[in-house]
C-alpha positions, 0 to 999 in steps of 0.5 A: 168287539168281543168282550170276555167276562171271566172269574177264576177260582182255585180248585180244591184238589181233594174234592176235584179228584173225586169228581166225575170228569169228561175227557180232558183236552191237552193244550199247549199255549204260548205268548207272542206278545205278553205285555201289561195291557195286551197279549197275543196268544197261540193255543194248540190242541191235537185237532185245533189251534187258535190265535187270540188277542186280548186287551188289559183287564178292566175289573173282570172284563177285557176285549178278546178276539179269537180266530181258529187257524190251521194246526200246522200254521199254529205249530210253526208260529209257536216255534218261531215267535213264542216267548213263553208258554204253558201246558195244561189239560182242560176239562169242561164241566157243566154245573148249574147250567153253566160251563166251567173250564177247569185247567189242570196245569203240567210242566212248571205249573204242575200242582195248580188247578184253576177253574174259570167261568165266563159270564154275560155280565160282571154282576151275573149270579152263579153258584159255585161247585163244591170243588171251587175254592178261593177266588183269584180273579184279581190276582195276576199271578194266576193269569195264564200269561203270568204263569208262562213267565213265572211258573207256579213251582217257582213261587 
């Protein structure tokens, strides 16, 4: 079984804007199943697509199974089965030997920037980058699945 251990932080916009960044990856993400305790997600970029199954969160951990699928199939599945979705650009930033995924949201979530770090254990120590703000790991409003239903601009 795959386990995802993840912590989320809001991003300080002023410091983030000054940050040197690699090219971002634009992605469209939609939910086939979006229920308490389980989600089935499709994620599509220009060159890759994935289907992901996630369980409910226990602390900052949850079961996760992710599989690459053909982009054409993902696009068709998205159009046929997705109930809600989000758009974002993801930047992978290395800080203190850890990879941070920084999502700059667009569409109805414009103005929201969230950084995630995946850990090997729930108690793993790491250093926050200067652009990382308050932790929101336990706040369901910031789950991508929640943002697809209740976007940031409607809070």
